[in-house]
C-alpha positions as a Markdown table, in Angstrom:
| # | Residue | x | y | z |
|---|---|---|---|---|
| 1 | Met | 91.2 | 28.6 | 46.6 |
| 2 | Gly | 92.1 | 26.4 | 43.8 |
| 3 | Leu | 90.8 | 23.0 | 45.7 |
| 4 | Phe | 87.2 | 22.7 | 43.3 |
| 5 | Lys | 88.1 | 22.9 | 39.8 |
| 6 | Ser | 85.1 | 23.2 | 38.0 |
| 7 | Lys | 83.8 | 20.7 | 35.1 |
| 8 | Pro | 84.6 | 22.2 | 31.8 |
| 9 | Ser | 81.5 | 22.5 | 30.0 |
| 10 | Pro | 80.2 | 19.9 | 27.6 |
| 11 | Pro | 81.0 | 20.1 | 23.9 |
| 12 | Thr | 78.7 | 21.8 | 21.5 |
| 13 | Pro | 76.4 | 19.3 | 20.1 |
| 14 | Pro | 76.7 | 19.1 | 16.2 |
| 15 | Pro | 74.0 | 20.6 | 14.5 |
| 16 | Ser | 71.1 | 18.0 | 13.3 |
| 17 | Pro | 71.4 | 17.0 | 9.7 |
| 18 | Ala | 67.5 | 18.0 | 9.4 |
| 19 | Phe | 65.3 | 20.3 | 9.5 |
| 20 | Ser | 62.4 | 19.4 | 12.3 |
| 21 | Asn | 60.1 | 19.7 | 9.5 |
| 22 | Glu | 59.5 | 19.2 | 5.8 |
| 23 | Trp | 60.1 | 22.3 | 4.1 |
| 24 | Arg | 58.0 | 21.2 | 1.1 |
| 25 | Arg | 54.8 | 19.3 | 1.8 |
| 26 | Thr | 54.8 | 15.6 | 0.1 |
| 27 | Pro | 51.9 | 13.3 | -0.4 |
| 28 | Trp | 53.2 | 10.3 | 1.0 |
| 29 | Gly | 50.9 | 7.5 | 0.9 |
| 30 | Gln | 48.8 | 8.8 | -2.2 |
| 31 | Lys | 50.8 | 6.9 | -4.5 |
| 32 | Glu | 47.5 | 5.2 | -6.2 |
| 33 | Glu | 45.2 | 8.7 | -6.2 |
| 34 | Met | 48.9 | 10.2 | -8.4 |
| 35 | Leu | 49.1 | 6.9 | -10.4 |
| 36 | Gln | 45.0 | 7.5 | -11.1 |
| 37 | Lys | 45.1 | 11.2 | -12.0 |
| 38 | Leu | 48.4 | 10.3 | -14.6 |
| 39 | Lys | 46.4 | 7.2 | -16.2 |
| 40 | Asp | 43.4 | 9.7 | -16.8 |
| 41 | Tyr | 45.2 | 12.3 | -18.4 |
| 42 | Val | 43.9 | 13.6 | -21.7 |
| 43 | Pro | 46.1 | 16.4 | -23.5 |
| 44 | Gly | 44.5 | 19.5 | -24.0 |
| 45 | Asn | 45.4 | 20.9 | -27.5 |
| 46 | Pro | 43.7 | 18.3 | -30.2 |
| 47 | Gln | 46.5 | 19.1 | -32.5 |
| 48 | Val | 49.0 | 17.5 | -30.3 |
| 49 | Lys | 47.7 | 14.0 | -29.1 |
| 50 | Thr | 51.1 | 13.2 | -27.3 |
| 51 | Ile | 53.3 | 15.0 | -24.8 |
| 52 | Arg | 56.9 | 14.8 | -25.6 |
| 53 | Ile | 59.5 | 14.7 | -22.8 |
| 54 | Leu | 63.4 | 15.1 | -23.5 |
| 55 | Leu | 65.8 | 13.7 | -20.5 |
| 56 | His | 69.5 | 15.1 | -20.5 |
| 57 | Gly | 72.0 | 14.9 | -18.5 |
| 58 | Pro | 75.4 | 13.8 | -17.7 |
| 59 | Ala | 76.6 | 10.5 | -18.4 |
| 60 | Gly | 75.4 | 8.7 | -15.5 |
| 61 | Ala | 73.3 | 10.5 | -14.0 |
| 62 | Gly | 70.0 | 8.1 | -14.2 |
| 63 | Lys | 68.0 | 9.4 | -17.6 |
| 64 | Ser | 67.2 | 6.1 | -18.2 |
| 65 | Ser | 67.0 | 4.6 | -15.2 |
| 66 | Phe | 64.6 | 7.0 | -14.7 |
| 67 | Ile | 61.9 | 6.3 | -17.8 |
| 68 | Asn | 62.4 | 2.5 | -16.7 |
| 69 | Ser | 61.2 | 3.6 | -13.3 |
| 70 | Ile | 58.1 | 5.7 | -14.6 |
| 71 | Asn | 57.3 | 2.3 | -16.8 |
| 72 | Asn | 57.3 | 0.1 | -13.4 |
| 73 | Ile | 55.1 | 2.2 | -11.6 |
| 74 | Phe | 52.5 | 2.2 | -14.3 |
| 75 | Gln | 53.3 | -1.7 | -15.0 |
| 76 | Asp | 53.0 | -2.7 | -11.3 |
| 77 | Lys | 56.1 | -4.2 | -11.7 |
| 78 | Cys | 60.0 | -3.6 | -12.2 |
| 79 | Met | 61.3 | -4.6 | -15.9 |
| 80 | Asn | 63.5 | -2.4 | -18.1 |
| 81 | Ile | 62.8 | -0.5 | -21.5 |
| 82 | Ala | 65.7 | 1.6 | -21.8 |
| 83 | Leu | 68.9 | 0.3 | -21.3 |
| 84 | Ala | 70.5 | 1.7 | -18.2 |
| 85 | Asp | 74.2 | 1.1 | -16.7 |
| 86 | Asn | 74.6 | 1.0 | -13.2 |
| 87 | Ser | 77.9 | 2.9 | -12.8 |
| 88 | Phe | 79.0 | 6.4 | -13.2 |
| 89 | Ala | 82.2 | 5.8 | -15.4 |
| 90 | Gly | 82.0 | 8.6 | -17.2 |
| 91 | Ala | 81.1 | 7.7 | -20.6 |
| 92 | Ser | 77.6 | 7.2 | -21.6 |
| 93 | Phe | 75.8 | 3.8 | -22.1 |
| 94 | Thr | 73.2 | 5.4 | -24.1 |
| 95 | Lys | 74.6 | 6.0 | -27.9 |
| 96 | Lys | 71.1 | 6.9 | -30.0 |
| 97 | Tyr | 68.0 | 8.5 | -30.1 |
| 98 | Glu | 65.7 | 6.5 | -28.5 |
| 99 | Thr | 61.8 | 7.2 | -27.9 |
| 100 | His | 60.2 | 5.0 | -25.2 |
| 101 | Lys | 56.3 | 4.7 | -24.8 |
| 102 | Ile | 54.3 | 3.6 | -21.6 |
| 103 | Val | 52.2 | 0.8 | -22.6 |
| 104 | Lys | 48.3 | 0.4 | -21.3 |
| 105 | Glu | 46.9 | -2.7 | -19.7 |
| 106 | Lys | 45.5 | -3.0 | -23.5 |
| 107 | Pro | 47.9 | -4.3 | -25.6 |
| 108 | Gly | 48.9 | -1.9 | -28.5 |
| 109 | Thr | 48.0 | 1.1 | -26.8 |
| 110 | Tyr | 50.0 | 4.0 | -24.9 |
| 111 | Tyr | 49.6 | 6.7 | -22.6 |
| 112 | Pro | 50.3 | 10.3 | -23.9 |
| 113 | Phe | 53.7 | 10.7 | -23.0 |
| 114 | Leu | 56.5 | 10.0 | -24.7 |
| 115 | Phe | 60.2 | 10.1 | -23.1 |
| 116 | Tyr | 63.4 | 10.9 | -25.2 |
| 117 | Asp | 66.6 | 9.5 | -24.0 |
| 118 | Val | 69.8 | 10.7 | -25.6 |
| 119 | Met | 73.6 | 10.3 | -25.0 |
| 120 | Gly | 75.1 | 11.8 | -21.5 |
| 121 | Leu | 76.7 | 14.8 | -21.2 |
| 122 | Glu | 80.3 | 14.5 | -21.1 |
| 123 | Asn | 83.3 | 17.2 | -19.7 |
| 124 | Gly | 85.9 | 17.5 | -22.7 |
| 125 | Ile | 86.0 | 18.3 | -26.2 |
| 126 | Asn | 84.7 | 15.6 | -28.8 |
| 127 | Lys | 83.4 | 13.5 | -25.7 |
| 128 | Gly | 79.9 | 12.6 | -24.9 |
| 129 | Val | 76.5 | 14.5 | -26.8 |
| 130 | Asp | 77.5 | 17.5 | -28.7 |
| 131 | Glu | 75.4 | 20.2 | -27.2 |
| 132 | Ala | 74.2 | 21.0 | -31.1 |
| 133 | Asp | 72.3 | 17.7 | -31.5 |
| 134 | Ile | 70.1 | 17.8 | -28.1 |
| 135 | Ile | 69.2 | 21.9 | -29.6 |
| 136 | Lys | 68.0 | 20.1 | -32.9 |
| 137 | Ala | 66.4 | 17.4 | -31.1 |
| 138 | Leu | 64.5 | 19.9 | -29.0 |
| 139 | Lys | 62.9 | 21.6 | -32.1 |
| 140 | Gly | 62.2 | 18.0 | -33.6 |
| 141 | His | 65.0 | 17.5 | -36.1 |
| 142 | Val | 65.9 | 14.4 | -34.9 |
| 143 | Lys | 64.8 | 11.0 | -36.0 |
| 144 | Glu | 64.7 | 7.9 | -33.5 |
| 145 | Gly | 67.6 | 5.8 | -33.8 |
| 146 | Tyr | 70.2 | 8.6 | -35.0 |
| 147 | Thr | 73.2 | 7.5 | -33.8 |
| 148 | Phe | 74.7 | 10.7 | -31.4 |
| 149 | Asn | 78.6 | 11.1 | -32.8 |
| 150 | Pro | 80.6 | 13.6 | -30.5 |
| 151 | Ala | 82.8 | 14.7 | -33.3 |
| 152 | Ser | 80.3 | 15.5 | -35.5 |
| 153 | Pro | 76.6 | 16.7 | -34.8 |
| 154 | Leu | 73.6 | 15.8 | -37.1 |
| 155 | Glu | 73.9 | 18.0 | -40.0 |
| 156 | Glu | 70.9 | 18.8 | -42.9 |
| 157 | Gly | 71.6 | 16.2 | -45.7 |
| 158 | Asn | 71.6 | 13.3 | -43.0 |
| 159 | Glu | 68.9 | 10.4 | -43.2 |
| 160 | Tyr | 68.4 | 11.0 | -39.5 |
| 161 | Tyr | 67.5 | 15.0 | -39.9 |
| 162 | Val | 64.2 | 16.4 | -40.4 |
| 163 | Lys | 63.5 | 19.0 | -42.6 |
| 164 | Ala | 60.7 | 20.1 | -41.6 |
| 165 | Pro | 59.2 | 18.9 | -38.2 |
| 166 | Thr | 55.5 | 19.1 | -37.3 |
| 167 | Pro | 54.2 | 20.3 | -33.8 |
| 168 | Ser | 54.2 | 16.6 | -33.5 |
| 169 | Asp | 57.8 | 16.1 | -33.8 |
| 170 | Thr | 59.0 | 19.0 | -31.4 |
| 171 | Val | 60.0 | 18.7 | -27.2 |
| 172 | His | 57.1 | 20.2 | -25.2 |
| 173 | Cys | 59.3 | 19.6 | -21.5 |
| 174 | Leu | 63.2 | 19.7 | -21.2 |
| 175 | Val | 64.0 | 17.6 | -18.2 |
| 176 | Ser | 67.6 | 17.5 | -17.0 |
| 177 | Ala | 68.7 | 14.9 | -14.6 |
| 178 | Ile | 71.3 | 15.4 | -12.0 |
| 179 | Pro | 73.1 | 12.9 | -9.8 |
| 180 | Ala | 73.4 | 14.2 | -6.3 |
| 181 | Asp | 75.9 | 12.1 | -5.2 |
| 182 | Lys | 78.2 | 13.6 | -8.3 |
| 183 | Leu | 77.7 | 17.2 | -8.6 |
| 184 | Pro | 81.5 | 18.0 | -8.2 |
| 185 | Met | 82.3 | 15.9 | -11.1 |
| 186 | Met | 79.9 | 17.8 | -13.5 |
| 187 | Asn | 82.7 | 20.9 | -13.0 |
| 188 | Ala | 86.0 | 19.0 | -13.7 |
| 189 | Asn | 87.1 | 21.5 | -16.0 |
| 190 | Lys | 85.7 | 24.8 | -14.7 |
| 191 | Asn | 87.9 | 26.8 | -15.8 |
| 192 | Asp | 87.7 | 25.7 | -19.7 |
| 193 | Glu | 84.2 | 26.8 | -21.2 |
| 194 | Arg | 84.4 | 24.1 | -23.6 |
| 195 | Asn | 84.2 | 21.6 | -21.2 |
| 196 | Asp | 82.5 | 21.9 | -18.3 |
| 197 | Ile | 79.1 | 20.1 | -18.1 |
| 198 | Val | 77.2 | 22.5 | -16.0 |
| 199 | Lys | 78.0 | 25.4 | -18.8 |
| 200 | Lys | 77.0 | 22.7 | -21.7 |
| 201 | Met | 73.8 | 22.3 | -20.0 |
| 202 | Arg | 73.4 | 26.2 | -19.9 |
| 203 | Ala | 73.5 | 26.6 | -23.1 |
| 204 | Ile | 71.2 | 24.1 | -23.8 |
| 205 | Arg | 68.6 | 25.5 | -21.5 |
| 206 | Leu | 69.1 | 29.1 | -22.8 |
| 207 | Ala | 68.3 | 27.6 | -26.3 |
| 208 | Ala | 65.0 | 25.9 | -25.1 |
| 209 | Ser | 64.2 | 29.1 | -23.3 |
| 210 | Tyr | 64.3 | 30.8 | -26.8 |
| 211 | Met | 62.0 | 28.2 | -28.1 |
| 212 | Gly | 59.7 | 28.7 | -24.7 |
| 213 | Ile | 60.0 | 25.1 | -23.8 |
| 214 | Pro | 59.5 | 24.9 | -20.0 |
| 215 | Gln | 62.2 | 23.2 | -18.1 |
| 216 | Met | 62.7 | 21.0 | -14.9 |
| 217 | Val | 65.4 | 19.0 | -12.9 |
| 218 | Ile | 65.1 | 15.8 | -11.3 |
| 219 | Leu | 68.1 | 15.3 | -8.8 |
| 220 | Thr | 68.7 | 11.6 | -8.7 |
| 221 | Lys | 70.6 | 9.6 | -6.0 |
| 222 | Val | 69.7 | 11.2 | -3.3 |
| 223 | Asp | 69.7 | 8.3 | -1.2 |
| 224 | Leu | 73.4 | 7.8 | -2.0 |
| 225 | Ala | 74.4 | 11.2 | -1.5 |
| 226 | Cys | 72.4 | 12.1 | 1.9 |
| 227 | Pro | 72.8 | 9.1 | 4.5 |
| 228 | Leu | 69.5 | 10.4 | 6.6 |
| 229 | Val | 67.5 | 10.1 | 3.5 |
| 230 | Arg | 69.5 | 6.1 | 2.8 |
| 231 | Glu | 67.6 | 5.4 | 6.2 |
| 232 | Asp | 64.6 | 6.7 | 5.5 |
| 233 | Leu | 63.2 | 8.4 | 1.9 |
| 234 | Lys | 60.7 | 10.2 | 3.6 |
| 235 | Lys | 62.9 | 12.4 | 5.0 |
| 236 | Val | 64.8 | 13.6 | 1.9 |
| 237 | Tyr | 62.6 | 17.2 | 2.5 |
| 238 | Arg | 63.9 | 17.5 | 5.9 |
| 239 | Ser | 67.7 | 17.0 | 4.7 |
| 240 | Lys | 69.5 | 20.2 | 4.8 |
| 241 | Tyr | 72.4 | 18.3 | 2.4 |
| 242 | Ile | 69.6 | 17.6 | -0.4 |
| 243 | Lys | 67.7 | 21.4 | 0.2 |
| 244 | Glu | 71.5 | 22.3 | -0.4 |
| 245 | Lys | 72.6 | 20.5 | -3.3 |
| 246 | Met | 68.9 | 21.8 | -4.7 |
| 247 | Glu | 70.1 | 25.2 | -4.5 |
| 248 | Gln | 73.3 | 24.5 | -5.8 |
| 249 | Cys | 71.8 | 22.8 | -8.9 |
| 250 | Ser | 69.4 | 26.1 | -9.2 |
| 251 | Asn | 72.5 | 28.5 | -8.7 |
| 252 | Gly | 74.4 | 26.2 | -11.4 |
| 253 | Leu | 71.6 | 26.0 | -14.1 |
| 254 | Gly | 69.5 | 28.9 | -13.3 |
| 255 | Val | 66.8 | 26.8 | -12.8 |
| 256 | Pro | 64.4 | 28.1 | -9.8 |
| 257 | Val | 64.5 | 25.4 | -6.6 |
| 258 | Asn | 60.9 | 25.2 | -7.1 |
| 259 | Cys | 61.2 | 23.6 | -11.0 |
| 260 | Ile | 63.7 | 20.8 | -9.0 |
| 261 | Leu | 62.6 | 17.7 | -7.9 |
| 262 | Pro | 64.3 | 14.9 | -5.9 |
| 263 | Val | 63.8 | 11.0 | -6.6 |
| 264 | Lys | 65.0 | 7.6 | -6.3 |
| 265 | Asn | 65.2 | 5.4 | -9.5 |
| 266 | Tyr | 65.0 | 1.8 | -9.4 |
| 267 | His | 68.5 | -0.2 | -9.3 |
| 268 | Glu | 69.2 | -3.1 | -7.0 |
| 269 | Glu | 65.2 | -3.2 | -6.0 |
| 270 | Ile | 62.8 | -5.9 | -7.3 |
| 271 | Asp | 59.5 | -4.8 | -6.0 |
| 272 | Leu | 57.6 | -1.6 | -5.8 |
| 273 | Asp | 58.4 | 0.8 | -3.3 |
| 274 | Asp | 55.1 | 3.2 | -2.2 |
| 275 | Asp | 57.7 | 5.8 | -0.9 |
| 276 | Met | 59.7 | 6.0 | -4.0 |
| 277 | Asp | 56.7 | 6.2 | -6.2 |
| 278 | Val | 55.4 | 9.3 | -4.6 |
| 279 | Leu | 58.3 | 10.9 | -5.3 |
| 280 | Leu | 58.8 | 10.0 | -9.4 |
| 281 | Leu | 55.1 | 10.4 | -9.7 |
| 282 | Arg | 55.4 | 13.9 | -8.6 |
| 283 | Ala | 58.0 | 14.2 | -11.0 |
| 284 | Leu | 56.5 | 13.2 | -13.7 |
| 285 | Arg | 53.3 | 15.2 | -12.9 |
| 286 | Gln | 55.1 | 18.6 | -12.8 |
| 287 | Met | 56.9 | 17.1 | -16.1 |
| 288 | Val | 53.4 | 16.6 | -17.6 |
| 289 | Asp | 51.5 | 19.9 | -16.5 |
| 290 | Phe | 54.7 | 21.6 | -17.7 |
| 291 | Ala | 54.6 | 20.5 | -20.9 |
| 292 | Glu | 50.4 | 20.7 | -21.3 |
| 293 | Gly | 50.9 | 24.1 | -20.7 |
| 294 | Phe | 53.2 | 24.6 | -23.4 |
| 295 | Lys | 50.8 | 22.7 | -25.8 |
| 296 | Leu | 48.1 | 25.1 | -25.2 |
| 297 | Ser | 50.1 | 28.0 | -25.5 |
| 298 | Gln | 50.8 | 26.6 | -29.1 |
| 299 | Ala | 47.6 | 26.2 | -29.8 |
| 300 | Asp | 47.0 | 30.1 | -29.1 |
């Protein structure tokens, strides 16, 4: 006895960072079919010839980069139509209310969806875009070119205030851009309701809900947030970490998980990537579908 000691049990291996299968089916390899359907899209409501998509979210979340990425796919090359910053410094790079169109092959013609880019939200009083300005933009009260002033939101009487907006001036889909790698920074002042970015976004979402405007989230920078996705973008719906972040967004903003789509924007790439494009086009398809449903309800 005591001469033969039993070998210690091997340590329990750590849990896998990935699910065995995708938890959301993804049309990998179908970029061209997805792109063609969007190119062929015609709005169903004859009174509204163009759908309007407004992107908002924290400064540096990738709103402008998403617009550029969508444009890259339609132009079949990497280029920039919306100026974007390459850092998350906490201060917004976008200062004005800007409209971005996607040019068709024929010069002077555009696809029937517009993107509105706004100043980013920031933690702190009188920092970043004021929620009131975004709500006015949803209603169509803000003219393109308006310069956001965090300390003084747009008021009636200002030359950039649209007193009587038409159905064509209003927004048809509200998109929240959330950076997967910076979620904790959004709650830097969670003890102060006036300063929390998430609370500001919930207030904007509530106003959009009163207007019946559909909403969704794009979860950006998934490759920076998760090493598994950084190695292989096709594993985005197998990553347990990304699913956790999507659920965190859902709980924080109140948006259902099926309205949250992870994407990787073009940033350092100089050539197009089919896998990136599939995720980006899938997000755009959902924006168009949501906006189309909203427009048709307006026609009733």
